[in-house]
N, C-alpha and C positions, 0 to 999 in steps of 0.2 A: 511489539512487532519490530522487525528488521525488512528494510527496504535494499535494493541494489541500487547501483549508481544512476543517478538521474540521465546520464546520458544516453541509458539506453532508450529513451523516447524518440530519439534520431531514427531508429530501426523500423522501416514499413514491412518489412516480410514478417510471415508467421513465425514465431518465437517456439523451439521447443527445448525445455531444459531435460537433458539425458541423465545427469547424474547430481547430486545424490536421491533425488527424487523424479519421477516422472510426470512433467506438467507441460501443457501446450497454450500459448497464448495467441491471439490475433495479431498482435505487434508488440514492438518494443514499450510503447506507451502503456499499455496494459500491464506488462511485466514489472516496469518499473513502479507502479501503483500498487504491485501485490505486495502484502505483508506477510513475510517468512517468521517461522516461529523460531527457528535459528539464526544466527549472524554469518552470513556466507560472502565469500569473494568469489568474482570471476576467474576461475582457471584457465578457461579457453573458449574461443569462439570460433565457428566456422559454418559456411556456407553450403548445405547439401539438399540438392534438387529443389531450391526454390524456397528452402527454409532455412532457418540460423538454427543450429545444434550449439548449445551451450553447457558447459560443465562447470560447475560451482565446486567449492571447497570450504569447509568449515575457517572461520576467520579465529583463528587459535591467538590472535594478537591484542584481543579485548582487554585484558586485565592485567597484560604484560608492564611492568614497570621500566624494563629494559626497552624501549621503543626502537633502538639503533640496533638490534641485535648484536651488539657485541659486548663482551664480556670486561670488566674493569681489569685495568692492567695492574699487577702488583710488584713492587720493587723488593718485597721480601722472602 
């Protein structure tokens, strides 16, 4: 099970995940405690009509050996 950033616990408004799944939570604490089957990163957060809308994206860096996202320099 994967969890999102612990800092979400500071959100006191209702939270709505709109992509890639449709989930609703009473507040950020409930969201931070929720376990996802996939590893997600937060792509965007915005306030809409008294609720927080969050878009998630899959974390593709989980097994990446090139964590700097830079290619090795070749001199030949």
